[in-house]
PQR file of N, CA, C, O and H, with PARSE charges and radii, in Angstrom:
ATOM      1  N   MET A   1      35.566  44.875-107.659 -0.4000 1.5000
ATOM      2  CA  MET A   1      34.443  43.932-107.258 -0.0000 2.0000
ATOM      3  C   MET A   1      34.693  42.763-107.441  0.5500 1.7000
ATOM      4  O   MET A   1      34.943  42.276-108.543 -0.5500 1.4000
ATOM      5  N   ASP A   2      34.644  41.947-106.002 -0.4000 1.5000
ATOM      6  CA  ASP A   2      35.106  40.499-105.562 -0.0000 2.0000
ATOM      7  C   ASP A   2      34.042  39.676-106.340  0.5500 1.7000
ATOM      8  O   ASP A   2      32.915  39.703-105.844 -0.5500 1.4000
ATOM      9  H   ASP A   2      34.441  42.342-105.107  0.4000 1.0000
ATOM     10  N   THR A   3      34.212  38.924-107.513 -0.4000 1.5000
ATOM     11  CA  THR A   3      33.437  38.088-108.155 -0.0000 2.0000
ATOM     12  C   THR A   3      33.668  36.409-107.926  0.5500 1.7000
ATOM     13  O   THR A   3      33.301  35.537-108.714 -0.5500 1.4000
ATOM     14  H   THR A   3      35.126  38.902-107.917  0.4000 1.0000
ATOM     15  N   SER A   4      34.379  36.198-106.630 -0.4000 1.5000
ATOM     16  CA  SER A   4      34.686  35.118-106.451 -0.0000 2.0000
ATOM     17  C   SER A   4      33.135  33.920-105.869  0.5500 1.7000
ATOM     18  O   SER A   4      32.941  32.710-105.983 -0.5500 1.4000
ATOM     19  H   SER A   4      34.678  36.906-105.990  0.4000 1.0000
ATOM     20  N   LYS A   5      32.432  34.915-105.333 -0.4000 1.5000
ATOM     21  CA  LYS A   5      31.231  34.044-104.868 -0.0000 2.0000
ATOM     22  C   LYS A   5      29.808  34.201-105.734  0.5500 1.7000
ATOM     23  O   LYS A   5      28.673  33.820-105.449 -0.5500 1.4000
ATOM     24  H   LYS A   5      32.590  35.898-105.241  0.4000 1.0000
ATOM     25  N   PHE A   6      30.337  34.936-106.943 -0.4000 1.5000
ATOM     26  CA  PHE A   6      29.321  34.856-107.889 -0.0000 2.0000
ATOM     27  C   PHE A   6      29.146  33.457-108.530  0.5500 1.7000
ATOM     28  O   PHE A   6      30.025  32.610-108.366 -0.5500 1.4000
ATOM     29  H   PHE A   6      31.260  35.245-107.175  0.4000 1.0000
ATOM     30  N   ILE A   7      28.058  33.198-109.240 -0.4000 1.5000
ATOM     31  CA  ILE A   7      27.445  32.171-110.048 -0.0000 2.0000
ATOM     32  C   ILE A   7      28.290  32.521-111.439  0.5500 1.7000
ATOM     33  O   ILE A   7      28.386  33.607-112.012 -0.5500 1.4000
ATOM     34  H   ILE A   7      27.345  33.885-109.373  0.4000 1.0000
ATOM     35  N   LYS A   8      28.820  31.339-111.760 -0.4000 1.5000
ATOM     36  CA  LYS A   8      30.032  31.036-113.010 -0.0000 2.0000
ATOM     37  C   LYS A   8      29.178  30.096-114.138  0.5500 1.7000
ATOM     38  O   LYS A   8      28.578  29.053-113.875 -0.5500 1.4000
ATOM     39  H   LYS A   8      28.741  30.457-111.295  0.4000 1.0000
ATOM     40  N   ALA A   9      29.273  30.659-115.276 -0.4000 1.5000
ATOM     41  CA  ALA A   9      28.417  29.961-116.467 -0.0000 2.0000
ATOM     42  C   ALA A   9      29.285  30.278-117.830  0.5500 1.7000
ATOM     43  O   ALA A   9      30.071  31.224-117.817 -0.5500 1.4000
ATOM     44  H   ALA A   9      29.760  31.505-115.489  0.4000 1.0000
ATOM     45  N   TYR A  10      29.145  29.563-118.866 -0.4000 1.5000
ATOM     46  CA  TYR A  10      29.232  29.663-120.214 -0.0000 2.0000
ATOM     47  C   TYR A  10      28.560  30.872-120.854  0.5500 1.7000
ATOM     48  O   TYR A  10      27.330  30.896-120.793 -0.5500 1.4000
ATOM     49  H   TYR A  10      28.506  28.793-118.877  0.4000 1.0000
ATOM     50  N   CYS A  11      29.129  31.783-121.401 -0.4000 1.5000
ATOM     51  CA  CYS A  11      28.220  32.709-122.369 -0.0000 2.0000
ATOM     52  C   CYS A  11      28.440  32.214-123.801  0.5500 1.7000
ATOM     53  O   CYS A  11      29.480  32.140-124.454 -0.5500 1.4000
ATOM     54  H   CYS A  11      30.128  31.763-121.451  0.4000 1.0000
ATOM     55  N   LEU A  12      27.113  31.880-124.129 -0.4000 1.5000
ATOM     56  CA  LEU A  12      27.495  31.418-125.570 -0.0000 2.0000
ATOM     57  C   LEU A  12      27.710  32.231-126.647  0.5500 1.7000
ATOM     58  O   LEU A  12      28.277  31.890-127.685 -0.5500 1.4000
ATOM     59  H   LEU A  12      26.268  31.940-123.598  0.4000 1.0000
ATOM     60  N   LYS A  13      27.074  33.734-126.299 -0.4000 1.5000
ATOM     61  CA  LYS A  13      27.880  34.674-127.506 -0.0000 2.0000
ATOM     62  C   LYS A  13      29.024  35.053-127.396  0.5500 1.7000
ATOM     63  O   LYS A  13      29.400  35.553-128.456 -0.5500 1.4000
ATOM     64  H   LYS A  13      26.613  34.011-125.456  0.4000 1.0000
ATOM     65  N   THR A  14      29.932  35.066-126.469 -0.4000 1.5000
ATOM     66  CA  THR A  14      31.318  35.476-126.720 -0.0000 2.0000
ATOM     67  C   THR A  14      32.054  34.006-126.276  0.5500 1.7000
ATOM     68  O   THR A  14      33.236  34.060-125.936 -0.5500 1.4000
ATOM     69  H   THR A  14      29.627  34.660-125.608  0.4000 1.0000
ATOM     70  N   LYS A  15      31.415  32.807-126.280 -0.4000 1.5000
ATOM     71  CA  LYS A  15      32.235  31.606-126.283 -0.0000 2.0000
ATOM     72  C   LYS A  15      33.020  31.608-124.979  0.5500 1.7000
ATOM     73  O   LYS A  15      33.694  30.578-124.966 -0.5500 1.4000
ATOM     74  H   LYS A  15      30.455  32.763-126.556  0.4000 1.0000
ATOM     75  N   GLU A  16      33.220  32.319-123.886 -0.4000 1.5000
ATOM     76  CA  GLU A  16      33.695  32.319-122.742 -0.0000 2.0000
ATOM     77  C   GLU A  16      33.302  31.073-121.799  0.5500 1.7000
ATOM     78  O   GLU A  16      32.243  30.452-121.887 -0.5500 1.4000
ATOM     79  H   GLU A  16      32.673  33.156-123.896  0.4000 1.0000
ATOM     80  N   LYS A  17      34.511  30.771-120.729 -0.4000 1.5000
ATOM     81  CA  LYS A  17      33.872  29.700-119.763 -0.0000 2.0000
ATOM     82  C   LYS A  17      34.415  30.603-118.647  0.5500 1.7000
ATOM     83  O   LYS A  17      35.295  31.462-118.586 -0.5500 1.4000
ATOM     84  H   LYS A  17      35.371  31.276-120.658  0.4000 1.0000
ATOM     85  N   ASN A  18      33.265  29.899-117.526 -0.4000 1.5000
ATOM     86  CA  ASN A  18      33.313  30.157-116.216 -0.0000 2.0000
ATOM     87  C   ASN A  18      33.499  31.836-115.971  0.5500 1.7000
ATOM     88  O   ASN A  18      34.300  32.390-115.219 -0.5500 1.4000
ATOM     89  H   ASN A  18      32.550  29.201-117.576  0.4000 1.0000
ATOM     90  N   VAL A  19      32.548  32.407-116.806 -0.4000 1.5000
ATOM     91  CA  VAL A  19      32.153  34.222-116.570 -0.0000 2.0000
ATOM     92  C   VAL A  19      31.022  34.224-115.466  0.5500 1.7000
ATOM     93  O   VAL A  19      30.041  33.486-115.373 -0.5500 1.4000
ATOM     94  H   VAL A  19      31.897  31.957-117.417  0.4000 1.0000
ATOM     95  N   PRO A  20      31.496  35.409-114.542 -0.5600 1.5000
ATOM     96  CA  PRO A  20      30.806  35.346-113.447  0.2800 2.0000
ATOM     97  C   PRO A  20      29.216  36.057-113.883  0.5500 1.7000
ATOM     98  O   PRO A  20      29.194  36.736-114.910 -0.5500 1.4000
ATOM     99  N   MET A  21      28.157  35.914-113.236 -0.4000 1.5000
ATOM    100  CA  MET A  21      26.802  35.915-113.454 -0.0000 2.0000
ATOM    101  C   MET A  21      26.275  36.983-112.845  0.5500 1.7000
ATOM    102  O   MET A  21      26.105  36.763-111.646 -0.5500 1.4000
ATOM    103  H   MET A  21      28.175  35.362-112.402  0.4000 1.0000
ATOM    104  N   HIS A  22      25.833  38.428-113.310 -0.4000 1.5000
ATOM    105  CA  HIS A  22      25.475  39.366-112.632 -0.0000 2.0000
ATOM    106  C   HIS A  22      23.893  39.414-112.955  0.5500 1.7000
ATOM    107  O   HIS A  22      23.386  39.115-114.037 -0.5500 1.4000
ATOM    108  H   HIS A  22      25.971  38.606-114.284  0.4000 1.0000
ATOM    109  N   ASN A  23      23.238  39.838-111.831 -0.4000 1.5000
ATOM    110  CA  ASN A  23      21.862  40.281-111.883 -0.0000 2.0000
ATOM    111  C   ASN A  23      21.423  38.817-111.857  0.5500 1.7000
ATOM    112  O   ASN A  23      20.712  38.537-112.822 -0.5500 1.4000
ATOM    113  H   ASN A  23      23.650  40.081-110.952  0.4000 1.0000
ATOM    114  N   ALA A  24      21.647  37.850-111.046 -0.4000 1.5000
ATOM    115  CA  ALA A  24      21.508  36.346-111.145 -0.0000 2.0000
ATOM    116  C   ALA A  24      20.074  36.054-110.548  0.5500 1.7000
ATOM    117  O   ALA A  24      19.869  36.574-109.452 -0.5500 1.4000
ATOM    118  H   ALA A  24      22.225  38.078-110.262  0.4000 1.0000
ATOM    119  N   VAL A  25      19.093  35.337-111.069 -0.4000 1.5000
ATOM    120  CA  VAL A  25      18.060  34.935-110.340 -0.0000 2.0000
ATOM    121  C   VAL A  25      17.559  33.504-110.392  0.5500 1.7000
ATOM    122  O   VAL A  25      17.466  32.884-111.451 -0.5500 1.4000
ATOM    123  H   VAL A  25      19.260  34.914-111.960  0.4000 1.0000
ATOM    124  N   VAL A  26      17.263  33.041-109.291 -0.4000 1.5000
ATOM    125  CA  VAL A  26      17.466  31.551-109.127 -0.0000 2.0000
ATOM    126  C   VAL A  26      15.856  31.186-109.239  0.5500 1.7000
ATOM    127  O   VAL A  26      14.963  31.851-108.712 -0.5500 1.4000
ATOM    128  H   VAL A  26      17.339  33.545-108.431  0.4000 1.0000
ATOM    129  N   SER A  27      15.673  30.014-110.019 -0.4000 1.5000
ATOM    130  CA  SER A  27      14.393  29.644-109.966 -0.0000 2.0000
ATOM    131  C   SER A  27      14.173  28.107-109.972  0.5500 1.7000
ATOM    132  O   SER A  27      15.168  27.384-109.919 -0.5500 1.4000
ATOM    133  H   SER A  27      16.398  29.474-110.447  0.4000 1.0000
ATOM    134  N   LYS A  28      13.004  27.597-110.030 -0.4000 1.5000
ATOM    135  CA  LYS A  28      12.778  25.604-109.834 -0.0000 2.0000
ATOM    136  C   LYS A  28      12.498  25.700-111.340  0.5500 1.7000
ATOM    137  O   LYS A  28      12.124  26.641-112.039 -0.5500 1.4000
ATOM    138  H   LYS A  28      12.196  28.184-110.072  0.4000 1.0000
ATOM    139  N   THR A  29      12.835  24.279-111.644 -0.4000 1.5000
ATOM    140  CA  THR A  29      12.248  23.923-113.087 -0.0000 2.0000
ATOM    141  C   THR A  29      11.275  22.946-112.898  0.5500 1.7000
ATOM    142  O   THR A  29      11.260  22.274-111.866 -0.5500 1.4000
ATOM    143  H   THR A  29      13.139  23.514-111.076  0.4000 1.0000
ATOM    144  N   ALA A  30      10.432  22.793-113.822 -0.4000 1.5000
ATOM    145  CA  ALA A  30       9.358  22.137-113.496 -0.0000 2.0000
ATOM    146  C   ALA A  30       9.613  20.577-113.296  0.5500 1.7000
ATOM    147  O   ALA A  30       8.623  19.847-113.327 -0.5500 1.4000
ATOM    148  H   ALA A  30      10.444  23.339-114.660  0.4000 1.0000
ATOM    149  N   ARG A  31      10.820  20.038-113.101 -0.4000 1.5000
ATOM    150  CA  ARG A  31      11.168  18.859-112.800 -0.0000 2.0000
ATOM    151  C   ARG A  31      11.904  18.826-111.180  0.5500 1.7000
ATOM    152  O   ARG A  31      12.403  17.824-110.668 -0.5500 1.4000
ATOM    153  H   ARG A  31      11.624  20.631-113.076  0.4000 1.0000
ATOM    154  N   GLY A  32      11.832  19.966-110.660 -0.4000 1.5000
ATOM    155  CA  GLY A  32      12.141  20.119-109.382 -0.0000 2.0000
ATOM    156  C   GLY A  32      13.796  20.630-109.164  0.5500 1.7000
ATOM    157  O   GLY A  32      14.311  20.955-108.094 -0.5500 1.4000
ATOM    158  H   GLY A  32      11.427  20.780-111.076  0.4000 1.0000
ATOM    159  N   GLY A  33      14.396  20.596-110.418 -0.4000 1.5000
ATOM    160  CA  GLY A  33      16.051  21.160-110.331 -0.0000 2.0000
ATOM    161  C   GLY A  33      16.028  22.853-110.328  0.5500 1.7000
ATOM    162  O   GLY A  33      14.997  23.486-110.102 -0.5500 1.4000
ATOM    163  H   GLY A  33      13.978  20.333-111.287  0.4000 1.0000
ATOM    164  N   TYR A  34      17.098  23.365-110.562 -0.4000 1.5000
ATOM    165  CA  TYR A  34      17.624  24.819-110.090 -0.0000 2.0000
ATOM    166  C   TYR A  34      18.059  25.551-111.273  0.5500 1.7000
ATOM    167  O   TYR A  34      18.974  24.963-111.849 -0.5500 1.4000
ATOM    168  H   TYR A  34      17.935  22.850-110.746  0.4000 1.0000
ATOM    169  N   ILE A  35      17.782  26.396-111.699 -0.4000 1.5000
ATOM    170  CA  ILE A  35      18.283  27.276-112.733 -0.0000 2.0000
ATOM    171  C   ILE A  35      18.634  28.651-112.548  0.5500 1.7000
ATOM    172  O   ILE A  35      17.701  29.243-112.006 -0.5500 1.4000
ATOM    173  H   ILE A  35      17.038  26.873-111.231  0.4000 1.0000
ATOM    174  N   ALA A  36      19.490  29.297-112.756 -0.4000 1.5000
ATOM    175  CA  ALA A  36      20.012  30.376-112.758 -0.0000 2.0000
ATOM    176  C   ALA A  36      19.969  31.343-114.139  0.5500 1.7000
ATOM    177  O   ALA A  36      20.427  30.885-115.186 -0.5500 1.4000
ATOM    178  H   ALA A  36      20.248  28.816-113.197  0.4000 1.0000
ATOM    179  N   LYS A  37      19.513  32.430-114.103 -0.4000 1.5000
ATOM    180  CA  LYS A  37      19.322  33.102-115.202 -0.0000 2.0000
ATOM    181  C   LYS A  37      19.893  34.786-114.705  0.5500 1.7000
ATOM    182  O   LYS A  37      19.607  35.444-113.705 -0.5500 1.4000
ATOM    183  H   LYS A  37      19.141  32.803-113.253  0.4000 1.0000
ATOM    184  N   GLY A  38      20.777  35.093-115.847 -0.4000 1.5000
ATOM    185  CA  GLY A  38      21.492  36.502-115.618 -0.0000 2.0000
ATOM    186  C   GLY A  38      22.061  36.972-116.644  0.5500 1.7000
ATOM    187  O   GLY A  38      21.654  36.607-117.747 -0.5500 1.4000
ATOM    188  H   GLY A  38      21.010  34.559-116.659  0.4000 1.0000
ATOM    189  N   ASP A  39      23.082  37.846-116.549 -0.4000 1.5000
ATOM    190  CA  ASP A  39      23.570  38.459-117.396 -0.0000 2.0000
ATOM    191  C   ASP A  39      25.278  38.557-117.253  0.5500 1.7000
ATOM    192  O   ASP A  39      25.711  38.431-116.108 -0.5500 1.4000
ATOM    193  H   ASP A  39      23.413  38.143-115.653  0.4000 1.0000
ATOM    194  N   ASP A  40      26.103  38.737-118.171 -0.4000 1.5000
ATOM    195  CA  ASP A  40      27.637  38.745-117.991 -0.0000 2.0000
ATOM    196  C   ASP A  40      28.164  40.284-117.600  0.5500 1.7000
ATOM    197  O   ASP A  40      29.374  40.511-117.602 -0.5500 1.4000
ATOM    198  H   ASP A  40      25.751  38.838-119.101  0.4000 1.0000
ATOM    199  N   GLY A  41      27.346  41.171-117.315 -0.4000 1.5000
ATOM    200  CA  GLY A  41      27.571  42.433-117.272 -0.0000 2.0000
ATOM    201  C   GLY A  41      27.942  43.320-118.274  0.5500 1.7000
ATOM    202  O   GLY A  41      28.305  44.467-118.016 -0.5500 1.4000
ATOM    203  H   GLY A  41      26.364  40.987-117.313  0.4000 1.0000
ATOM    204  N   LYS A  42      27.862  42.774-119.634 -0.4000 1.5000
ATOM    205  CA  LYS A  42      27.923  43.580-120.781 -0.0000 2.0000
ATOM    206  C   LYS A  42      26.318  43.634-121.492  0.5500 1.7000
ATOM    207  O   LYS A  42      26.130  44.276-122.526 -0.5500 1.4000
ATOM    208  H   LYS A  42      27.567  41.842-119.844  0.4000 1.0000
ATOM    209  N   GLY A  43      25.338  42.970-120.885 -0.4000 1.5000
ATOM    210  CA  GLY A  43      24.206  42.897-121.518 -0.0000 2.0000
ATOM    211  C   GLY A  43      23.835  41.365-122.187  0.5500 1.7000
ATOM    212  O   GLY A  43      22.727  41.223-122.702 -0.5500 1.4000
ATOM    213  H   GLY A  43      25.491  42.449-120.045  0.4000 1.0000
ATOM    214  N   ASN A  44      24.695  40.351-122.162 -0.4000 1.5000
ATOM    215  CA  ASN A  44      24.580  39.080-122.832 -0.0000 2.0000
ATOM    216  C   ASN A  44      24.012  38.048-122.030  0.5500 1.7000
ATOM    217  O   ASN A  44      24.702  37.634-121.098 -0.5500 1.4000
ATOM    218  H   ASN A  44      25.596  40.467-121.743  0.4000 1.0000
ATOM    219  N   LYS A  45      22.852  37.539-122.223 -0.4000 1.5000
ATOM    220  CA  LYS A  45      21.962  36.639-121.378 -0.0000 2.0000
ATOM    221  C   LYS A  45      22.856  35.478-121.193  0.5500 1.7000
ATOM    222  O   LYS A  45      23.761  35.148-121.959 -0.5500 1.4000
ATOM    223  H   LYS A  45      22.291  37.875-122.981  0.4000 1.0000
ATOM    224  N   MET A  46      22.462  34.814-119.949 -0.4000 1.5000
ATOM    225  CA  MET A  46      23.311  33.640-119.515 -0.0000 2.0000
ATOM    226  C   MET A  46      22.530  32.745-118.846  0.5500 1.7000
ATOM    227  O   MET A  46      21.688  33.336-118.171 -0.5500 1.4000
ATOM    228  H   MET A  46      21.726  35.082-119.326  0.4000 1.0000
ATOM    229  N   SER A  47      22.460  31.374-118.747 -0.4000 1.5000
ATOM    230  CA  SER A  47      21.931  30.466-117.719 -0.0000 2.0000
ATOM    231  C   SER A  47      22.774  29.189-117.509  0.5500 1.7000
ATOM    232  O   SER A  47      23.560  28.634-118.277 -0.5500 1.4000
ATOM    233  H   SER A  47      23.145  30.894-119.296  0.4000 1.0000
ATOM    234  N   ALA A  48      22.296  28.802-115.944 -0.4000 1.5000
ATOM    235  CA  ALA A  48      23.194  27.902-115.560 -0.0000 2.0000
ATOM    236  C   ALA A  48      22.314  26.942-114.745  0.5500 1.7000
ATOM    237  O   ALA A  48      21.516  27.418-113.938 -0.5500 1.4000
ATOM    238  H   ALA A  48      21.657  29.252-115.320  0.4000 1.0000
ATOM    239  N   ILE A  49      22.437  25.393-114.944 -0.4000 1.5000
ATOM    240  CA  ILE A  49      21.661  24.692-114.239 -0.0000 2.0000
ATOM    241  C   ILE A  49      22.570  24.475-112.904  0.5500 1.7000
ATOM    242  O   ILE A  49      23.796  24.374-112.938 -0.5500 1.4000
ATOM    243  H   ILE A  49      23.086  25.006-115.599  0.4000 1.0000
ATOM    244  N   LEU A  50      21.864  24.425-111.851 -0.4000 1.5000
ATOM    245  CA  LEU A  50      22.722  24.263-110.587 -0.0000 2.0000
ATOM    246  C   LEU A  50      22.239  23.031-109.768  0.5500 1.7000
ATOM    247  O   LEU A  50      21.458  22.214-110.255 -0.5500 1.4000
ATOM    248  H   LEU A  50      20.867  24.507-111.823  0.4000 1.0000
ATOM    249  N   SER A  51      22.698  22.937-108.594 -0.4000 1.5000
ATOM    250  CA  SER A  51      22.470  21.836-107.924 -0.0000 2.0000
ATOM    251  C   SER A  51      21.672  22.561-106.718  0.5500 1.7000
ATOM    252  O   SER A  51      21.558  23.787-106.740 -0.5500 1.4000
ATOM    253  H   SER A  51      23.333  23.600-108.198  0.4000 1.0000
ATOM    254  N   GLU A  52      21.209  21.915-105.830 -0.4000 1.5000
ATOM    255  CA  GLU A  52      20.345  22.393-104.887 -0.0000 2.0000
ATOM    256  C   GLU A  52      21.121  23.376-103.984  0.5500 1.7000
ATOM    257  O   GLU A  52      20.684  24.509-103.780 -0.5500 1.4000
ATOM    258  H   GLU A  52      21.302  20.919-105.812  0.4000 1.0000
ATOM    259  N   THR A  53      22.471  22.856-103.353 -0.4000 1.5000
ATOM    260  CA  THR A  53      23.101  23.312-102.692 -0.0000 2.0000
ATOM    261  C   THR A  53      23.910  24.765-102.898  0.5500 1.7000
ATOM    262  O   THR A  53      24.189  25.661-102.100 -0.5500 1.4000
ATOM    263  H   THR A  53      22.826  21.936-103.519  0.4000 1.0000
ATOM    264  N   ASN A  54      24.121  24.619-104.109 -0.4000 1.5000
ATOM    265  CA  ASN A  54      24.724  25.684-104.777 -0.0000 2.0000
ATOM    266  C   ASN A  54      23.968  26.724-105.105  0.5500 1.7000
ATOM    267  O   ASN A  54      24.469  27.846-105.181 -0.5500 1.4000
ATOM    268  H   ASN A  54      23.894  23.892-104.757  0.4000 1.0000
ATOM    269  N   ALA A  55      22.400  26.460-105.394 -0.4000 1.5000
ATOM    270  CA  ALA A  55      21.383  27.462-105.554 -0.0000 2.0000
ATOM    271  C   ALA A  55      21.180  28.055-104.452  0.5500 1.7000
ATOM    272  O   ALA A  55      21.235  29.278-104.323 -0.5500 1.4000
ATOM    273  H   ALA A  55      21.993  25.549-105.333  0.4000 1.0000
ATOM    274  N   LEU A  56      20.843  26.984-103.251 -0.4000 1.5000
ATOM    275  CA  LEU A  56      20.635  27.897-101.786 -0.0000 2.0000
ATOM    276  C   LEU A  56      21.883  28.659-101.260  0.5500 1.7000
ATOM    277  O   LEU A  56      21.709  29.596-100.482 -0.5500 1.4000
ATOM    278  H   LEU A  56      20.799  25.990-103.356  0.4000 1.0000
ATOM    279  N   LYS A  57      23.159  28.294-101.657 -0.4000 1.5000
ATOM    280  CA  LYS A  57      24.128  28.955-100.993 -0.0000 2.0000
ATOM    281  C   LYS A  57      24.227  30.548-101.911  0.5500 1.7000
ATOM    282  O   LYS A  57      24.293  31.657-101.380 -0.5500 1.4000
ATOM    283  H   LYS A  57      23.301  27.532-102.290  0.4000 1.0000
ATOM    284  N   ALA A  58      24.216  30.327-103.048 -0.4000 1.5000
ATOM    285  CA  ALA A  58      24.070  31.508-103.898 -0.0000 2.0000
ATOM    286  C   ALA A  58      22.856  32.679-103.437  0.5500 1.7000
ATOM    287  O   ALA A  58      22.913  33.893-103.635 -0.5500 1.4000
ATOM    288  H   ALA A  58      24.162  29.426-103.479  0.4000 1.0000
ATOM    289  N   ILE A  59      21.824  31.954-102.805 -0.4000 1.5000
ATOM    290  CA  ILE A  59      20.870  32.915-102.494 -0.0000 2.0000
ATOM    291  C   ILE A  59      21.109  33.519-101.092  0.5500 1.7000
ATOM    292  O   ILE A  59      20.695  34.644-100.812 -0.5500 1.4000
ATOM    293  H   ILE A  59      21.778  30.969-102.644  0.4000 1.0000
ATOM    294  N   ALA A  60      21.829  32.696-100.164 -0.4000 1.5000
ATOM    295  CA  ALA A  60      22.094  33.179 -98.896 -0.0000 2.0000
ATOM    296  C   ALA A  60      23.266  34.044 -99.035  0.5500 1.7000
ATOM    297  O   ALA A  60      23.288  35.045 -98.318 -0.5500 1.4000
ATOM    298  H   ALA A  60      22.165  31.782-100.391  0.4000 1.0000
ATOM    299  N   ASP A  61      24.301  33.823 -99.880 -0.4000 1.5000
ATOM    300  CA  ASP A  61      25.278  34.920-100.030 -0.0000 2.0000
ATOM    301  C   ASP A  61      25.103  36.394-100.803  0.5500 1.7000
ATOM    302  O   ASP A  61      25.859  37.359-100.918 -0.5500 1.4000
ATOM    303  H   ASP A  61      24.283  33.010-100.462  0.4000 1.0000
ATOM    304  N   GLY A  62      23.971  36.159-101.200 -0.4000 1.5000
ATOM    305  CA  GLY A  62      22.979  37.431-101.698 -0.0000 2.0000
ATOM    306  C   GLY A  62      23.618  37.840-103.050  0.5500 1.7000
ATOM    307  O   GLY A  62      23.644  39.010-103.432 -0.5500 1.4000
ATOM    308  H   GLY A  62      23.357  35.375-101.106  0.4000 1.0000
ATOM    309  N   THR A  63      24.187  36.687-103.824 -0.4000 1.5000
ATOM    310  CA  THR A  63      24.817  37.056-105.274 -0.0000 2.0000
ATOM    311  C   THR A  63      23.522  36.702-106.295  0.5500 1.7000
ATOM    312  O   THR A  63      23.521  37.037-107.479 -0.5500 1.4000
ATOM    313  H   THR A  63      24.166  35.736-103.514  0.4000 1.0000
ATOM    314  N   ALA A  64      22.394  35.954-105.631 -0.4000 1.5000
ATOM    315  CA  ALA A  64      21.337  35.936-106.664 -0.0000 2.0000
ATOM    316  C   ALA A  64      20.064  35.916-105.900  0.5500 1.7000
ATOM    317  O   ALA A  64      20.037  35.641-104.701 -0.5500 1.4000
ATOM    318  H   ALA A  64      22.394  35.681-104.669  0.4000 1.0000
ATOM    319  N   LYS A  65      18.920  36.234-106.657 -0.4000 1.5000
ATOM    320  CA  LYS A  65      17.781  36.425-105.789 -0.0000 2.0000
ATOM    321  C   LYS A  65      16.888  35.158-105.984  0.5500 1.7000
ATOM    322  O   LYS A  65      17.309  34.403-106.862 -0.5500 1.4000
ATOM    323  H   LYS A  65      18.942  36.458-107.631  0.4000 1.0000
ATOM    324  N   LYS A  66      16.018  34.859-105.502 -0.4000 1.5000
ATOM    325  CA  LYS A  66      14.982  33.936-105.015 -0.0000 2.0000
ATOM    326  C   LYS A  66      13.560  33.875-105.934  0.5500 1.7000
ATOM    327  O   LYS A  66      12.573  34.461-105.490 -0.5500 1.4000
ATOM    328  H   LYS A  66      15.676  35.471-104.790  0.4000 1.0000
ATOM    329  N   ASP A  67      13.495  33.335-106.902 -0.4000 1.5000
ATOM    330  CA  ASP A  67      12.196  33.543-107.688 -0.0000 2.0000
ATOM    331  C   ASP A  67      11.305  32.174-107.537  0.5500 1.7000
ATOM    332  O   ASP A  67      10.776  31.696-108.541 -0.5500 1.4000
ATOM    333  H   ASP A  67      14.297  32.859-107.263  0.4000 1.0000
ATOM    334  N   PHE A  68      11.181  31.668-106.483 -0.4000 1.5000
ATOM    335  CA  PHE A  68      10.298  30.536-106.224 -0.0000 2.0000
ATOM    336  C   PHE A  68       9.695  30.126-105.151  0.5500 1.7000
ATOM    337  O   PHE A  68       8.987  29.120-105.187 -0.5500 1.4000
ATOM    338  H   PHE A  68      11.611  32.056-105.668  0.4000 1.0000
TER
END
């Protein structure tokens, strides 16, 4: 599987950096920012704060679902 287009985040449980996020869902925060929530493929939950361009690009690429 090509993970180059996936959203990359830090996994708190395994302490790994730049882990591809599976099952990502992008939503808006109360202040208007964007946050992606998902898992690392092993069941460990992850989240990442995104810019508007990166969030909309991930939705357009099909690597994340839109929740707003």
